[in-house]
Steps between C-alpha positions, in 0.01 A plus 500: 500500500279764673637852464448695825542871574539630857352841596551637858648835618714304770809371338551240784156335411591493143828335574340240721245405236765502242750280681225235583290511188798513271605158620192342389536312171173604359537881569716761358523865647512721190473843661452701823331839566482725804172674417194476280615727217821308461310170515275602205814600288672167580199296419497666156863403436521164681150356447509284828239225543435600848551806716537494884362847581542682835168653587630806703772695311581870436374647180201358324523192720421141433126554446542729195798307368299183508209670325721630227706181448173294487350720233810548291662156534229237553740216453686608816337383828533720816517352854453768760708473805393665827663510840189423701203270463252768598623737220206702362605444136393150392175586325665811345793304361288213361282754326805661363600169336725329754489116459633420841523659844736374775679636808875562536482258791402210281754217485703462186315191398168688489657788303622249238159329493339845440741577215427164330131537555456833340732411216287203436193729482367443862440775749689455832395665827671402830265342743534778752376750248243275343335451848490873553333561156243221573406655835479843350262360237291322755470787754359784273426712812867578556609740238821672482502879403753395224217317315340830418801634296572422145832345370615835379419671827706222665791576296477874579454422864830292502697767340372775707577293807866473362536867468461556131375834380193544289715567191714175569188303536354646177814407310549152616136407480453683162223722643423866464569704817133578524404133504751411750363779732152365450615148600673652805182677617284198436736311740464769756114459485482118481767442786388782728828695502571863434865529377797294380640448854171332599501303177849370567415404861200303360719317248745411783221396745351252230830359403527660155850629568771453754514755767868578444474522122714793372310780347590578139623857430 
């Protein structure tokens, strides 16, 4: 029996996965989380074999949650879930330790195949995303501005775009306020923006967050 945990900030999506995957004789849904912080806590208590991790969520998000789970619980394999095939995260998530990467539009048979594959120790990347990664590797002349930023800067970028304050980012990422400010200004320089509003517009334009994502007070 493969123990599976669902992580998505949309309850409807979690319910759909739970209803379908829960009927499979080889799978057992052991926990659900609505954000990255909760996911890390539940992995510690439930020790799932596989985590289906939404990429874009409020808070620390799927990228940082994947990194922390992969480092602290190496026996738990993470499959990143993205809404779009042209999502800018594949390389970042794989570097963070994700064992799989599929789209939410994948049919349920592929989701089950991905779960079984990563549980057996094999990485699984849906064909749509694998083709995009291959094209990116071949065409070195096309470089996204996102490739110039570090994993930590990416985490700060996502949280700034969600409306988190410098103090909140520092607390959630375990950074000093000064270090967070430094990451912020490095982002301004690398991405050619001058303030948080422009940084947020950049994040929306490149598909890092949804345009209607609610700001966090």
